[in-house]
Residue frames relative to the residue before (quaternion, step in Angstrom):
aa qw qx qy qz dx dy dz
M 1.0000 0.0000 0.0000 0.0000 0.00 0.00 0.00
S 0.3136 -0.7759 0.5179 0.1771 3.54 -0.67 1.12
P 0.6776 -0.5052 0.3264 0.4232 3.65 -1.17 0.41
G 0.6076 0.5883 -0.3577 0.3958 3.60 1.11 -0.55
H 0.6273 0.5515 -0.3167 0.4494 3.62 1.22 -0.27
Y 0.6243 0.5407 -0.3503 0.4417 3.62 1.07 0.45
E 0.0863 -0.7610 0.6388 0.0731 3.51 -1.28 0.47
F 0.6462 -0.4907 0.3828 0.4417 3.56 -1.17 0.31
A 0.4491 -0.6862 0.5065 0.2663 3.57 -0.94 0.99
E 0.3495 -0.6755 0.6083 0.2270 3.53 -1.31 0.69
L 0.0108 0.8445 -0.5327 0.0546 3.50 -0.35 1.21
K 0.5294 -0.5976 0.4818 0.3612 3.57 -1.16 0.61
P 0.6846 -0.5086 0.3592 0.3789 3.58 -1.20 0.60
E 0.6760 0.5017 -0.3048 0.4454 3.56 0.92 -0.97
V 0.6260 0.5137 -0.3415 0.4771 3.67 1.09 -0.61
V 0.6258 0.5197 -0.3445 0.4687 3.63 1.02 -0.79
D 0.6211 0.5308 -0.3428 0.4636 3.63 1.02 -0.76
E 0.6158 0.5492 -0.3281 0.4600 3.61 1.04 -0.83
I 0.6807 0.4930 -0.2883 0.4588 3.51 0.92 -0.98
R 0.6351 0.5286 -0.3130 0.4682 3.62 1.01 -0.80
Q 0.6244 0.5142 -0.3262 0.4892 3.62 1.01 -0.72
A 0.6533 0.5219 -0.3023 0.4576 3.55 0.97 -0.89
E 0.6249 0.5418 -0.3213 0.4612 3.52 1.06 -0.93
S 0.6811 0.5103 -0.2878 0.4390 3.57 0.89 -1.00
K 0.6516 0.5113 -0.3002 0.4732 3.56 1.00 -0.91
I 0.6967 0.4515 -0.2892 0.4766 3.61 0.75 -0.98
S 0.6083 0.5398 -0.3613 0.4561 3.70 1.04 -0.61
E 0.6653 0.5102 -0.2910 0.4609 3.47 0.99 -0.95
L 0.6705 0.4910 -0.3044 0.4655 3.62 0.91 -0.95
S 0.7356 0.4409 -0.2342 0.4580 3.64 0.89 -0.94
G 0.3364 -0.7172 0.5223 0.3159 3.58 1.10 -0.67
H 0.6804 0.4395 -0.2992 0.5044 3.59 1.12 0.36
P 0.5160 -0.5903 0.4865 0.3854 3.66 -0.99 0.52
I 0.0770 -0.7768 0.6250 -0.0026 3.58 -1.09 0.95
T 0.0738 -0.7645 0.6382 0.0536 3.48 -0.99 0.84
L 0.1869 -0.7472 0.6251 0.1267 3.61 -0.91 0.95
I 0.1623 -0.7864 0.5944 0.0448 3.55 -1.02 0.90
A 0.2307 -0.7908 0.5546 0.1175 3.62 -0.65 1.10
Y 0.0226 -0.7839 0.6198 -0.0280 3.60 -0.79 1.07
Q 0.0894 -0.7520 0.6475 0.0853 3.57 -1.23 0.46
P 0.6247 -0.4971 0.4081 0.4429 3.58 -1.20 0.40
D 0.4748 -0.6470 0.4780 0.3570 3.66 -0.94 0.74
S 0.7803 -0.4062 0.2602 0.3982 3.53 -1.38 0.36
E 0.6883 0.4896 -0.3069 0.4387 3.56 0.84 -0.80
F 0.7606 0.3736 -0.1773 0.5005 3.58 1.08 -0.71
R 0.4827 0.6818 -0.4335 0.3380 3.65 1.26 -0.13
S 0.4044 -0.6888 0.5396 0.2662 3.50 -1.10 0.84
T 0.6542 -0.5096 0.3632 0.4247 3.63 -1.25 0.06
D 0.6604 0.4467 -0.3097 0.5181 3.64 1.21 -0.29
S 0.2999 -0.7616 0.5574 0.1390 3.50 -0.86 1.09
P 0.4259 -0.6708 0.5006 0.3435 3.72 -0.75 0.61
A 0.6719 -0.5112 0.3443 0.4107 3.51 -1.24 0.64
G 0.8121 0.2789 -0.2431 0.4512 3.49 -1.16 0.89
T 0.6822 0.4978 -0.3261 0.4247 3.58 1.17 -0.14
E 0.4481 0.6903 -0.4670 0.3236 3.55 1.13 0.03
T 0.1804 -0.7799 0.5857 0.1270 3.64 -0.97 0.71
């Protein structure tokens, strides 16, 4: 799968909060600002199973 087959993941608010907490912790540990980006396969390439936190 090439990088062009991904779109931003649709995440539940509580999953987004977990990502923000992880960003903060990693930024603190590294001493550098860190941004985590959540992607998922785009609709055409998505399997029938959704990864945890991406169900709508």
